[in-house]
VEXZAMAR-260673 format. One line per 8 residues: their letters; for each residue x, y, z negated of C-alpha. Coordinates in steps of 0.1 Angstrom, whole numbers, plus 5000, padded with zeros to 4 digits. Layout:
// VEXZAMAR-260673
a	X,Y,Z ~ ...
//
This chain:
// VEXZAMAR-260673
mkrrtfiq	8233,2047,2908 ~ 8263,2067,2902 ~ 8258,2095,2874 ~ 8266,2123,2896 ~ 8243,2110,2926 ~ 8215,2106,2898 ~ 8220,2141,2886 ~ 8219,2157,2922
lagasala	8187,2137,2928 ~ 8171,2146,2897 ~ 8179,2181,2901 ~ 8165,2182,2934 ~ 8135,2166,2921 ~ 8130,2190,2892 ~ 8134,2221,2916 ~ 8108,2209,2939
gaypglal	8084,2211,2914 ~ 8089,2249,2915 ~ 8085,2249,2953 ~ 8059,2222,2961 ~ 8056,2230,2998 ~ 8090,2215,3002 ~ 8076,2181,2990 ~ 8049,2180,3018
aqekvkik	8057,2160,3049 ~ 8063,2186,3076 ~ 8071,2186,3113 ~ 8109,2189,3118 ~ 8122,2221,3131 ~ 8157,2224,3145 ~ 8175,2254,3140 ~ 8211,2262,3152
agylhtla	8228,2284,3123 ~ 8262,2301,3125 ~ 8282,2307,3093 ~ 8315,2316,3080 ~ 8334,2288,3058 ~ 8338,2309,3028 ~ 8319,2302,2995 ~ 8303,2334,2994
vdgqiwla	8285,2327,3027 ~ 8281,2288,3027 ~ 8279,2280,2991 ~ 8241,2276,2990 ~ 8241,2261,3026 ~ 8263,2230,3017 ~ 8246,2225,2980 ~ 8214,2224,2998
dsmglwek	8229,2200,3022 ~ 8241,2178,2995 ~ 8207,2179,2976 ~ 8187,2169,3009 ~ 8170,2202,3008 ~ 8170,2211,3044 ~ 8155,2179,3052 ~ 8128,2183,3025
agldmefv	8120,2215,3040 ~ 8113,2199,3076 ~ 8145,2213,3090 ~ 8172,2196,3113 ~ 8197,2222,3106 ~ 8229,2224,3130 ~ 8257,2243,3114 ~ 8284,2260,3136
kfqtglel	8315,2276,3121 ~ 8327,2308,3131 ~ 8358,2328,3119 ~ 8343,2363,3117 ~ 8309,2378,3115 ~ 8317,2398,3148 ~ 8320,2364,3165 ~ 8288,2353,3146
fqamsggs	8266,2382,3160 ~ 8281,2379,3195 ~ 8269,2344,3197 ~ 8236,2351,3184 ~ 8233,2379,3208 ~ 8242,2355,3234 ~ 8214,2332,3223 ~ 8239,2302,3214
idvlatga	8224,2303,3178 ~ 8192,2310,3162 ~ 8204,2324,3126 ~ 8234,2332,3110 ~ 8250,2337,3074 ~ 8276,2363,3071 ~ 8290,2392,3048 ~ 8290,2429,3055
vmsnfpar	8285,2428,3092 ~ 8250,2421,3084 ~ 8247,2459,3080 ~ 8262,2465,3113 ~ 8247,2446,3144 ~ 8209,2450,3131 ~ 8215,2486,3129 ~ 8221,2485,3167
grgkvfli	8188,2466,3170 ~ 8206,2432,3173 ~ 8190,2408,3146 ~ 8167,2409,3116 ~ 8180,2405,3081 ~ 8157,2381,3062 ~ 8175,2367,3033 ~ 8205,2380,3008
ndvefata	8232,2354,2996 ~ 8249,2377,2970 ~ 8270,2405,2963 ~ 8305,2401,2976 ~ 8319,2415,2941 ~ 8354,2408,2945 ~ 8359,2389,2975 ~ 8376,2417,2995
qlwvhpdm	8411,2424,2983 ~ 8440,2446,2995 ~ 8477,2430,2994 ~ 8509,2448,2998 ~ 8545,2438,2999 ~ 8563,2460,2971 ~ 8597,2451,2988 ~ 8584,2470,3017
gvnsiqdl	8580,2501,2995 ~ 8542,2499,2988 ~ 8534,2497,2949 ~ 8503,2517,2950 ~ 8474,2527,2975 ~ 8491,2562,2978 ~ 8523,2543,2992 ~ 8502,2534,3022
kgkkistt	8504,2567,3036 ~ 8516,2564,3069 ~ 8519,2527,3070 ~ 8502,2498,3088 ~ 8474,2479,3073 ~ 8462,2446,3091 ~ 8424,2437,3089 ~ 8397,2428,3109
tgttahvf	8376,2461,3114 ~ 8338,2460,3113 ~ 8340,2433,3084 ~ 8335,2433,3047 ~ 8373,2437,3044 ~ 8374,2468,3065 ~ 8344,2484,3047 ~ 8361,2477,3013
ldkalran	8395,2490,3027 ~ 8376,2525,3039 ~ 8363,2529,3003 ~ 8396,2521,2985 ~ 8416,2546,3006 ~ 8389,2572,3004 ~ 8388,2568,2966 ~ 8426,2575,2964
gldpakdv	8426,2605,2987 ~ 8436,2589,3022 ~ 8420,2595,3050 ~ 8416,2560,3070 ~ 8415,2577,3105 ~ 8445,2599,3097 ~ 8469,2588,3066 ~ 8472,2552,3077
divnqrmp	8475,2529,3108 ~ 8445,2503,3106 ~ 8456,2473,3128 ~ 8426,2453,3139 ~ 8431,2414,3143 ~ 8413,2383,3137 ~ 8414,2377,3100 ~ 8440,2346,3103
davtafis	8461,2365,3126 ~ 8461,2396,3103 ~ 8470,2374,3072 ~ 8498,2358,3094 ~ 8513,2391,3102 ~ 8513,2402,3066 ~ 8529,2368,3054 ~ 8557,2374,3081
kavpaval	8558,2409,3068 ~ 8552,2425,3102 ~ 8531,2449,3083 ~ 8531,2460,3045 ~ 8497,2456,3037 ~ 8464,2436,3045 ~ 8428,2439,3037 ~ 8413,2403,3035
wvpfnisv	8386,2383,3021 ~ 8387,2352,3002 ~ 8398,2324,3007 ~ 8426,2340,3028 ~ 8442,2352,2995 ~ 8452,2315,2990 ~ 8476,2317,3019 ~ 8492,2349,3009
kkrnpdak	8499,2338,2974 ~ 8513,2303,2984 ~ 8536,2319,3011 ~ 8544,2352,2995 ~ 8545,2347,2957 ~ 8559,2382,2953 ~ 8530,2400,2973 ~ 8508,2421,2951
mlvdassf	8470,2426,2950 ~ 8463,2463,2945 ~ 8426,2462,2942 ~ 8395,2443,2951 ~ 8358,2453,2958 ~ 8348,2449,2923 ~ 8362,2484,2914 ~ 8337,2499,2937
ypeaaivg	8304,2481,2923 ~ 8275,2491,2924 ~ 8283,2523,2941 ~ 8293,2505,2972 ~ 8279,2471,2967 ~ 8286,2449,2998 ~ 8260,2420,3003 ~ 8260,2391,3024
gwaarndy	8234,2370,3038 ~ 8212,2359,3067 ~ 8197,2373,3098 ~ 8178,2360,3127 ~ 8178,2367,3165 ~ 8151,2392,3175 ~ 8130,2370,3195 ~ 8136,2342,3169
yennkdal	8123,2363,3141 ~ 8093,2373,3159 ~ 8083,2338,3170 ~ 8096,2314,3142 ~ 8088,2330,3108 ~ 8075,2298,3094 ~ 8109,2283,3102 ~ 8126,2310,3084
kriikawa	8105,2305,3053 ~ 8114,2269,3052 ~ 8150,2283,3053 ~ 8143,2305,3022 ~ 8125,2277,3005 ~ 8157,2253,3006 ~ 8179,2282,3000 ~ 8163,2294,2969
qandhmvn	8163,2259,2954 ~ 8201,2256,2961 ~ 8209,2290,2948 ~ 8191,2283,2916 ~ 8210,2251,2912 ~ 8242,2268,2917 ~ 8236,2296,2893 ~ 8222,2273,2866
nakesiel	8247,2247,2871 ~ 8278,2264,2883 ~ 8303,2241,2869 ~ 8288,2207,2884 ~ 8280,2226,2917 ~ 8313,2242,2923 ~ 8331,2207,2917 ~ 8305,2191,2941
lqkkyypn	8313,2216,2967 ~ 8351,2215,2964 ~ 8351,2177,2966 ~ 8326,2173,2994 ~ 8331,2206,3014 ~ 8362,2220,3005 ~ 8386,2191,3002 ~ 8418,2207,3012
vplsdiqe	8410,2238,2988 ~ 8424,2233,2951 ~ 8393,2233,2926 ~ 8410,2263,2909 ~ 8409,2283,2942 ~ 8371,2276,2946 ~ 8363,2284,2911 ~ 8381,2317,2918
qykaqkmf	8361,2323,2948 ~ 8331,2317,2929 ~ 8339,2343,2904 ~ 8346,2368,2932 ~ 8308,2368,2941 ~ 8279,2380,2922 ~ 8250,2358,2924 ~ 8214,2362,2911
tsqdwvkl	8185,2336,2904 ~ 8157,2337,2932 ~ 8136,2355,2907 ~ 8161,2381,2898 ~ 8164,2388,2936 ~ 8125,2394,2936 ~ 8132,2425,2917 ~ 8160,2437,2936
yedgtvtk	8142,2431,2969 ~ 8109,2449,2953 ~ 8127,2479,2940 ~ 8146,2487,2969 ~ 8180,2479,2954 ~ 8188,2455,2984 ~ 8180,2481,3010 ~ 8200,2506,2993
wlqqvtdf	8231,2486,2993 ~ 8224,2475,3032 ~ 8221,2509,3040 ~ 8253,2521,3022 ~ 8273,2498,3045 ~ 8251,2507,3075 ~ 8261,2541,3068 ~ 8298,2532,3071
fidfakin	8293,2515,3105 ~ 8273,2545,3118 ~ 8303,2567,3111 ~ 8330,2543,3123 ~ 8315,2528,3150 ~ 8296,2558,3161 ~ 8263,2542,3163 ~ 8239,2563,3180
navpasky	8199,2564,3169 ~ 8209,2535,3143 ~ 8180,2515,3128 ~ 8178,2522,3090 ~ 8179,2491,3066 ~ 8143,2496,3059 ~ 8136,2487,3093 ~ 8161,2458,3102
fdpslyld	8157,2441,3067 ~ 8123,2424,3062 ~ 8119,2414,3023 ~ 8084,2400,3030 ~ 8092,2367,3042 ~ 8113,2361,3009 ~ 8089,2376,2987 ~ 8060,2353,3003
vvks	8079,2323,2996 ~ 8093,2329,2962 ~ 8064,2346,2945 ~ 8039,2320,2958
//
C-alpha cells in the first residue's frame, strides 16, 4: 500500500473514533449539493471525499459546481439542488427567507482582494474616486469592497462607479484594462498576477478582521431543512472530520487537494489560498457557535445586504442560522 494512501486511511480511521456514528452501517441518502470551486468553500468537501467520509456517513453526494453564490442560491431556490456551500452570499438570501444556514466553513480572512492598475492612475484607494471598479455585486468581494471604500472616506454609491459582472468577466475586464480596478476573491488573483505583473493589490479583507469578518459555509433549502435534519447532521459529521484533519495536517491536506482536485493550479497558489482563510477546529467552532460570535458575524454582512439590496422585513441571523444541528453532532 502506498504511504500516502495508508496515511489517508489511517487518518480517517483515527478520526472515526471521535465520531463513532460514522462507522455504523446507514441507509444511503442522496444529496445534491452546489459549491464554488475555491479552497475556502470546497476544501473540506474534497478532503472528505478523498478520505471516504461522505460514504462512511451514509451519504451519496452529488456535487455541482457554480461560478457565484448568487447562482447557487438561485439554483437552490428553484429546487435543482438541496444544499449549497458558498461565501458571503450566505448572509443575503437566508435574510430574505430563502434558505437556512446550518454549518460554517471558515472566515474568509484575506480571500477578497482589491487590485488596481497604477499605470491607469490608481495607486491608493483615494485614487479610485470617480473611477470604475468591476466586481460581482452581492458577493464576498462586494461586501469587502464596500467596507474598504467606506474605511477610506469614499461613498460606494456616490464616489465610485461599481460595475456588476460575473467574476470571470470582471477579471477579464480588469486584465484588458477596460477598468482600472477590480474587487475579486481568490483564486481569481492568480490570473491577474500572471497576465498583469504590474498590477497592484491595495488591500485584502484581513485588514477588517474581526470587525467585518466574512464567513462562508453551508445552507439548505427551506423544505429540505425542515424534512431532512438527519441528512444535514450526516453532512456535519463528515465535514467535522475533514475540517479537523485539514487544520491538524495542513501541509499533507493541501498537497493532496492540489494534486487530486486542483491539478491546474500550482501548489504555491493553493498554499496561498489556504493562508487567506481562517480555519478553526470543530471544537473551537463550538465556542463560536455558543457564544453568539458566528451569529454576530453573519448579521454584520446581512446588515450590508439590507442596506445595499433594500431588503424589507429581513430575517435576522439569529433566525436563519441554526447552530443546534452542529452542536448536537459535535458535542455528542
